[in-house]
C-alpha positions in Angstrom: 69.8 133.7 14.9 71.9 131.0 13.3 72.5 127.6 14.8 76.0 128.5 16.1 74.7 131.6 17.9 72.0 129.6 19.6 74.6 127.1 20.9 76.7 130.0 22.2 73.7 131.5 24.0 72.8 128.1 25.5 76.4 127.6 26.7 76.5 131.1 28.3 73.1 130.4 30.1 74.5 127.1 31.3 77.7 128.8 32.5 75.8 131.4 34.5 73.6 128.7 36.1 76.6 126.5 37.0 78.3 129.5 38.6 75.1 130.6 40.5 74.4 127.2 42.1 77.7 126.7 43.9 77.8 130.5 44.8 74.4 130.1 46.5 75.6 127.0 48.3 78.7 128.8 49.5 76.7 131.8 50.8 74.3 129.5 52.6 77.1 127.6 54.3 78.8 130.9 55.3 75.5 132.0 56.9 75.1 128.7 58.7 78.7 128.9 60.0 78.2 132.4 61.4 75.0 131.2 63.1 76.9 128.3 64.7 79.6 130.7 66.0 77.0 132.9 67.7 77.8 131.9 71.3 74.8 131.6 73.7 74.6 134.0 76.6 75.8 132.5 79.9 74.6 134.6 83.0 75.4 134.8 86.7 72.9 136.0 89.2 73.1 136.7 92.9 69.9 135.6 94.7 67.9 136.9 96.5 68.4 140.0 94.4 66.9 142.3 97.1 67.1 142.0 100.9 66.4 144.0 104.0 68.6 143.3 107.0 69.4 144.7 110.4 72.8 145.7 111.7 74.5 142.6 113.1 72.3 140.2 111.1 73.9 137.4 109.1 72.5 136.2 105.7 73.6 134.2 102.6 73.5 134.8 98.9 73.6 132.2 96.2 75.5 132.5 93.0 73.3 131.1 90.3 74.4 130.3 86.7 72.4 129.8 83.5 74.7 128.4 80.9 72.2 129.1 78.1 73.5 126.2 76.0 77.3 126.6 76.6 79.3 123.6 77.8 81.1 125.1 80.9 84.3 123.6 82.3 85.4 126.3 84.7 84.3 129.5 86.4 86.4 132.1 88.2 84.2 134.1 90.5 85.2 137.7 91.5 82.8 139.8 93.5 83.0 143.2 95.3 81.0 144.9 98.0 81.2 147.9 100.5 83.4 146.6 103.4 82.1 149.5 105.6 78.6 148.1 105.4 79.1 144.3 104.8 81.5 141.6 106.0 82.0 138.5 103.9 82.5 135.5 106.3 82.9 132.6 103.8 82.3 131.3 100.3 81.5 127.6 99.6 81.0 125.8 96.3 77.5 124.8 95.3 76.2 121.6 93.7 76.9 122.8 90.1 80.7 122.6 90.1 82.2 119.8 92.3 85.8 120.5 91.5 87.5 123.3 93.5 90.3 124.8 91.4 91.2 127.6 93.8 89.9 127.8 97.4 87.5 130.5 98.2 89.0 133.7 99.6 87.1 136.5 101.3 88.8 139.9 101.9 88.1 143.5 102.7 85.4 144.1 100.1 86.4 141.2 97.8 85.5 137.6 97.2 87.1 135.1 94.8 86.8 131.4 94.1 87.6 129.2 91.0 85.6 126.0 90.3 85.6 123.4 87.6 83.5 120.5 86.2 84.4 116.9 87.0 85.8 116.3 83.5 85.3 117.4 79.9 83.1 114.4 79.1 80.5 115.8 81.5 80.8 119.6 81.2 78.3 121.8 83.0 75.1 122.9 81.3 71.7 124.2 82.4 71.0 126.1 85.6 72.2 125.7 89.2 74.0 127.0 92.2 77.7 127.8 91.7 78.5 129.0 95.2 77.0 130.2 98.5 78.3 133.3 100.3 77.7 134.2 103.9 77.6 137.9 104.9 77.1 140.0 108.0 75.5 143.4 108.0 77.8 145.9 109.7 76.2 149.4 109.5 72.9 151.0 108.6 72.5 152.4 105.1 70.7 155.4 103.7 70.4 153.7 100.3 70.8 150.0 99.2 74.4 148.7 98.9 75.3 146.2 96.2 77.2 142.9 96.0 78.2 142.6 92.4 80.4 140.6 90.1 83.6 142.4 88.9 84.5 142.7 85.2 87.2 140.0 85.5 84.8 137.2 86.5 85.5 134.5 84.0 83.5 131.5 82.6 85.3 129.0 80.5 83.4 127.0 77.9 84.5 123.7 76.3 86.9 124.2 73.4 86.6 128.0 73.6 90.1 128.7 75.0 90.2 132.0 76.9 87.0 133.4 75.4 84.7 134.5 78.2 81.4 132.7 77.9 79.9 135.1 80.4 77.8 137.9 78.9 75.9 139.4 81.8 75.6 139.4 85.6 72.9 140.5 88.0 73.9 141.9 91.4 72.1 141.8 94.8 71.2 144.9 96.7 70.9 145.0 100.5 69.2 147.7 102.6 70.5 147.7 106.2 68.4 149.2 109.0 69.3 149.9 112.6 69.7 147.0 115.1 66.4 145.1 115.0 65.2 147.2 112.0 65.5 144.6 109.3 62.9 142.1 108.2 65.1 139.1 108.8 64.2 137.6 105.4 65.3 138.1 101.9 62.8 139.0 99.2 63.3 137.4 95.8 62.0 139.8 93.1 60.7 138.0 90.0 61.6 140.9 87.8 64.4 143.4 88.0 63.6 146.6 89.8 64.4 149.9 88.0 67.3 150.6 90.4 69.0 147.3 89.5 70.9 147.3 86.2 72.5 144.1 85.0 76.3 144.5 84.7 77.4 143.7 81.2 80.6 141.8 80.9 82.2 142.3 77.4 83.5 139.3 75.6 87.3 139.1 75.9 89.4 139.6 72.9 92.4 137.9 74.3 94.4 135.2 72.6 93.2 131.6 72.7 95.3 130.6 75.7 95.3 133.7 77.8 93.0 135.0 80.5 92.5 138.7 81.4 94.9 138.4 84.3 98.0 137.7 82.3 98.1 133.9 83.0 98.7 132.0 79.8 99.0 128.4 78.5 101.7 128.6 75.9 102.2 124.8 75.2 100.4 122.8 74.0 98.6 125.3 71.8 94.9 125.4 71.0 93.7 122.2 69.3 97.3 121.0 68.9 97.8 117.3 68.5 100.6 116.1 70.7 102.4 112.8 70.0 103.2 112.0 73.6 100.8 110.8 76.3 102.8 112.7 78.9 102.8 116.2 77.5 104.7 119.1 79.1 102.4 122.1 79.9 104.1 125.4 79.8 102.8 128.9 80.6 103.2 132.2 82.4 101.6 133.9 85.4 102.5 136.8 87.7 105.8 135.9 89.4 105.4 134.0 92.6 101.8 132.9 92.0 100.6 129.5 92.9 99.3 127.8 89.7 96.8 125.0 89.9 96.8 122.8 86.7 93.8 120.5 86.1 93.8 118.2 83.0 90.5 116.6 82.0 88.8 114.1 81.0 89.8 112.1 84.1 90.9 115.0 86.3 94.6 115.3 87.1 95.3 118.2 89.4 98.8 119.5 90.4 100.2 122.7 91.8 103.3 124.6 90.7 104.7 128.0 91.4 105.6 130.6 88.8 109.3 131.6 89.0 110.8 135.1 89.3 110.2 135.6 85.5 106.6 134.4 85.7 107.3 131.1 83.9 105.9 127.8 85.0 106.0 124.3 83.6 104.8 120.8 84.4 105.3 117.4 82.7 102.5 114.9 83.4 103.6 111.9 85.4 100.6 109.7 84.3 99.8 108.9 80.7 96.7 110.5 79.1 94.4 108.5 76.9 94.4 109.2 73.2 91.8 111.8 72.3 90.6 115.3 73.2 91.5 116.9 76.6 91.1 120.3 78.2 93.6 122.1 80.5 92.2 124.5 83.1 94.8 126.6 84.9 94.0 128.7 88.0 96.6 131.1 89.4 96.2 132.6 92.9 98.1 135.7 93.8 100.0 135.2 97.1 99.5 138.9 98.0 95.9 139.6 97.2 94.5 136.0 97.2 92.7 136.7 93.9 92.6 133.8 91.4 92.5 133.9 87.6 91.7 131.1 85.1 92.7 130.1 81.6 91.5 127.1 79.6 92.7 125.3 76.5 91.7 122.2 74.5 94.2 119.9 72.8 94.4 116.3 71.5 96.7 113.4 72.5 97.4 111.4 69.3 99.2 108.1 69.3 100.6 106.1 66.3 99.4 107.5 63.0 96.5 109.5 64.4 97.5 113.0 63.4 100.7 112.3 65.1 103.0 113.9 62.5 100.7 116.7 61.6 101.1 118.6 64.9 97.4 119.6 64.8 94.1 118.3 66.0 92.5 119.5 62.8 92.7 117.2 59.7 94.7 118.6 56.8 92.0 117.7 54.2 90.4 120.4 52.1 87.2 122.1 53.0 83.8 121.8 51.3 84.2 125.4 50.0 87.5 124.6 48.3 86.0 121.6 46.6 83.0 123.5 45.3 85.3 126.3 44.1 87.6 123.8 42.2 84.6 122.1 40.6 83.2 125.5 39.5 86.5 126.5 37.9 86.8 123.2 36.2 83.3 123.5 34.6 84.1 127.1 33.7 87.3 126.1 31.8 85.4 123.3 30.0 82.6 125.6 28.8 85.1 128.3 27.7 87.0 125.7 25.8 83.8 124.6 24.1 82.7 128.1 23.3 85.9 129.4 21.8 85.8 127.3 18.6 82.1 128.3 18.0 83.0 131.9 18.4 85.9 131.6 15.9 83.6 129.9 13.3 81.0 132.6 13.8 83.5 135.4 13.3 84.7 133.8 10.2 
C-alpha cells in the first residue's frame, strides 16, 4: 500500500469516527429526553376502601392523592354512586388543596368539586387528603355497592396544559345491612381485594388548552410570551356556564359567564409580575352543576425579555442542531482533503 493510499485510509477511519461520536451523543440525548417526558403516575384513592354499614347510618370517605412526582396545580373531582343505596350529603375540601375553584356539588348519584393550589410557586406534591365526602346508607344491599371516580376526573400538572396527570383511581365499596346490621366502622384494607379493580383513566389526547368537557383557553396560547402585564384571557365553554378564572402565582380569581355562542373573555384589572404564570379555568354547568377544568402556562415579558418574539421559548438553536452542523462541517473538510489524494492516486 503506497503512502497516498494509507493517508486515504486514515482519513476515512477518522471520518467514520467523527460521525459516530456525535451520532452516539444524539441518540443518548434523545433517550434522556424520552425518559424526562415519561410522566409519573398520579393516583386518587377513596378511603376506607371497604366498609360495612347499616341502613340509616352516616359515614365519610376521604379522597386521597399521591402525586407521584407531578407538580399539581388543580384537580377536578367527579364521582358516581348508586342513588338507590347511598345519599351524598356534602363534600368539603381537604388540607391538600386550599383554593376552591368550584364549590362542591352533590346530586342524585353524582359528586363534583374543583380545587387548586395556592399558587404556581408552591404546586402540590406528595400525598394527602383532597376532599372529604359524607354519605348516608339508604337501603340494604345483596352485594357491595361502589363509589368511584368517573372517567372525566381531571388532574392538572404544572406546565402540562390539558394533559391529564391522573393515571389510575381506586374506588370504595360499601356493604349495607339491615337497620342495626352494620358494624358501624370502616375497615381499611392494606391490599386490594380481588373484587376491587382499579379504574384506569387514560391520558387525554386533547389539545394543550382544552379539557375533555369542551372548555378551552384560546388566548394566551401554551408557553406564549405576552408583552402586556394585563393580558386578555379568551376561551370557550358550553353556553351559559359560569367560568371561574384563576391566575397564579399570586392567585387572582374572577368569574365570567359564557355567552350564547359559548365564548368568554376577561382582561385582568391588576398587573401581573414579569415571569411564568398559570391559568386554571373551571366551568360549572348551570343545569347539571358539574364542573370541568383546563390549565395553561404562559409568560409575562416586559421590555426586551422575549417581548417581540411572541413565545416563552428562546429562538436560539438546539444542541442537536449544533452537533449536526459541526459534523457536516468536518465531513466537508475531510472530503475536500481526500479528493486531491484520490485524483493523484488515479493518475
